[in-house]
C-alpha positions in Angstrom: 66.7 92.3 148.6 65.6 93.2 145.1 62.7 95.6 144.2 62.3 94.2 140.7 59.3 91.9 140.0 60.2 88.2 140.3 60.5 86.6 136.8 60.7 83.0 135.7 62.9 82.5 132.6 62.1 79.0 131.2 64.7 77.2 129.2 63.2 75.3 126.2 64.6 72.3 124.6 65.9 73.3 121.1 65.2 71.0 118.1 67.9 68.8 116.7 65.9 68.4 113.5 64.4 71.0 111.2 61.0 70.9 112.9 59.7 73.6 115.3 56.5 71.8 116.4 57.9 70.7 119.8 59.3 74.2 120.4 55.9 75.8 119.8 54.3 73.3 122.1 56.7 74.2 124.9 56.2 77.9 124.4 52.4 77.5 124.4 52.4 75.4 127.5 54.9 77.4 129.6 53.7 80.8 128.6 51.4 80.9 131.7 54.4 80.9 134.1 57.3 82.2 132.0 58.2 85.9 131.8 60.6 85.0 129.0 62.3 82.0 127.3 65.9 81.1 127.1 66.9 79.2 123.9 70.1 77.1 124.3 72.8 77.0 121.6 74.0 73.6 120.4 72.5 72.0 123.5 74.8 69.6 125.4 77.3 69.6 122.5 74.8 68.5 119.8 73.9 70.5 116.7 70.5 72.2 117.1 68.4 74.8 115.1 69.9 78.2 115.5 69.1 79.8 118.9 68.5 83.1 117.1 66.0 81.5 114.7 64.2 79.8 117.6 64.2 83.1 119.7 62.5 84.8 116.7 59.9 82.0 116.7 59.3 82.7 120.5 58.7 86.3 119.7 56.4 85.5 116.8 54.2 83.6 119.3 54.1 86.7 121.6 56.8 85.7 124.1 60.0 87.4 125.1 63.2 85.6 124.2 66.9 85.3 125.2 69.1 83.6 122.7 72.0 81.8 124.1 75.3 81.9 122.1 78.4 79.9 123.1 81.9 81.0 122.4 83.0 77.4 121.7 81.6 77.1 118.2 82.3 80.6 116.7 85.0 82.7 115.3 84.5 86.5 115.1 83.0 86.4 111.6 80.4 83.8 112.6 79.6 85.8 115.8 79.0 89.0 113.7 76.8 86.9 111.4 74.7 85.9 114.4 74.4 89.5 115.6 73.4 90.7 112.2 70.8 88.0 112.0 69.5 88.8 115.4 69.2 92.5 114.6 67.3 91.7 111.4 64.9 89.5 113.4 64.5 91.9 116.3 66.1 89.5 118.8 67.9 91.8 121.2 68.7 89.7 124.3 71.6 87.2 124.6 73.1 85.0 127.2 76.8 84.4 126.4 78.3 81.1 127.7 81.4 79.1 127.1 79.5 76.1 125.8 79.2 72.4 126.7 81.8 69.9 125.6 81.2 69.0 121.9 79.7 65.6 121.3 82.2 65.1 118.4 85.3 67.1 117.4 87.0 69.8 119.3 86.5 73.4 120.4 87.1 75.6 117.2 86.9 79.2 118.5 89.4 81.6 119.9 86.4 83.7 121.2 85.7 84.0 124.9 82.6 85.1 126.7 84.4 88.2 127.7 85.5 89.1 124.2 81.9 88.5 122.9 80.6 91.0 125.5 83.3 93.5 124.5 82.4 93.1 120.8 78.8 93.8 121.5 79.6 96.9 123.5 81.5 98.3 120.5 78.6 97.9 118.1 77.3 101.4 118.8 80.3 102.7 116.7 79.7 100.2 113.9 77.9 101.6 110.8 76.5 98.1 110.0 74.4 98.3 113.2 73.3 101.9 112.9 69.6 102.2 113.8 69.5 98.8 115.4 68.3 98.6 119.0 71.1 98.0 121.6 71.6 94.4 122.6 71.2 93.3 126.2 73.8 90.7 127.1 74.0 88.4 130.1 76.6 86.0 131.4 76.6 82.8 133.4 78.3 82.5 136.8 79.4 79.6 139.0 79.1 79.8 142.8 82.4 81.6 143.0 83.5 85.3 143.3 82.0 87.3 140.4 84.8 89.0 138.4 84.5 92.6 137.4 83.9 92.0 133.7 80.9 89.8 134.6 79.5 92.4 136.9 79.4 94.7 133.8 76.9 92.4 132.0 73.2 93.4 131.8 72.1 90.4 133.8 73.6 87.3 135.4 72.5 83.6 135.4 73.8 81.7 138.4 74.6 78.0 137.8 72.0 75.3 138.8 72.2 74.7 142.5 70.0 72.5 144.7 70.8 74.3 147.9 68.9 77.5 148.7 71.5 78.2 151.5 74.4 78.0 149.1 72.6 80.4 146.7 71.9 82.9 149.4 75.5 82.8 150.6 76.7 83.5 147.1 74.2 86.3 146.6 75.3 88.0 149.8 78.9 87.7 148.9 78.4 89.1 145.3 76.2 92.2 145.5 75.4 93.5 142.0 72.8 96.0 140.7 71.8 94.1 137.6 69.1 91.3 137.6 70.4 88.0 138.9 68.6 84.7 138.2 69.2 81.5 140.1 69.4 78.2 138.2 66.8 75.6 139.0 66.6 72.2 137.2 64.2 69.4 137.2 65.9 66.0 137.8 63.9 63.8 135.4 65.3 60.4 136.4 68.1 58.6 138.2 70.1 58.4 134.9 69.6 62.1 134.3 71.2 62.8 137.6 74.2 60.6 136.8 74.7 62.2 133.4 74.6 65.7 135.0 77.0 64.7 137.7 79.4 63.4 135.1 79.1 66.4 132.8 79.2 69.1 135.5 81.8 68.2 138.2 80.9 71.1 140.5 77.1 70.4 140.6 76.0 68.8 143.9 72.8 66.8 143.5 71.5 65.6 146.9 71.5 61.9 147.2 68.0 61.9 148.8 66.6 63.7 145.8 68.1 61.1 143.4 66.5 58.3 145.6 63.1 60.1 145.6 63.3 60.5 141.8 64.2 56.8 141.4 61.0 55.9 143.3 58.8 58.5 141.8 59.3 60.0 138.3 57.6 63.3 139.4 59.6 63.9 142.5 62.1 66.0 140.6 59.2 68.3 139.4 58.0 68.8 143.0 61.5 69.6 144.3 62.2 72.1 141.5 58.8 73.9 142.0 59.4 74.1 145.7 62.8 75.6 145.1 61.4 78.2 142.7 58.9 79.3 145.4 61.6 79.3 148.1 63.9 81.5 146.0 61.1 83.9 145.2 60.1 84.1 148.9 63.8 84.8 149.9 63.7 88.1 148.0 67.4 87.7 147.1 67.0 87.1 143.4 65.2 88.8 140.5 64.0 85.4 139.3 65.0 81.9 138.3 66.4 80.3 135.2 64.1 77.2 135.2 65.1 74.1 133.2 62.1 71.8 133.1 63.7 69.4 130.6 61.1 67.0 129.3 58.8 67.6 132.3 57.6 71.0 131.2 53.9 70.1 131.2 54.1 68.9 134.8 56.1 71.9 135.8 53.5 74.3 134.3 50.7 72.5 136.0 52.3 72.7 139.5 53.6 76.2 139.3 50.7 77.9 137.5 48.5 77.5 140.6 51.2 78.3 143.1 52.2 81.5 141.5 
């Protein structure tokens, strides 16, 4: 059981064009339920506006932000550029991930999530970052044993899972003192479910949920909101990493009353 307040970290859809209007609308809508916002990086292998820049926009609107950075698209110089930009903007929380498969081209980096965390931990000795606040860095985890280097992160995001029982088994088997957030995703359509299953082999989307979503476009919203509340009531997690996809208005409407 955790003694920390339960927090909803809402993932927003980053823009693929130089226009932040849709981002601002998501932030404004979800701010009633979100404790902070996660900004993905080159979402699903497509180029997007910099996650650091969007995280700065979140903060300008009065929200708390976590900028996602993937190891796939960066060399060390590009990574340091992002950290310097973040320090200049006052963005101080990151989630480091491997990154989705690129839509075009190949992986270009020899960085890993582990080496990115190690690099951040060394910044206290770097004159370029003297006087800058320390960064908080998190990592993502599958439903597998959590290695020691991930346990040393400041927080952990657990992969999206549609089974509360599986999440609770993982949490019991992987006790850590840092905040842990369970992944919850809205299934927006039957096609969305198929794309997810193809892109993430170890994700298990219940067949009955897919059938319900095929018959009712809002069934995925209801299922996700119920799971958020069940995870909260379990007391096993510090919060959820909620991915509302395009259904963020409906998610906010359902959860704002329930919370």
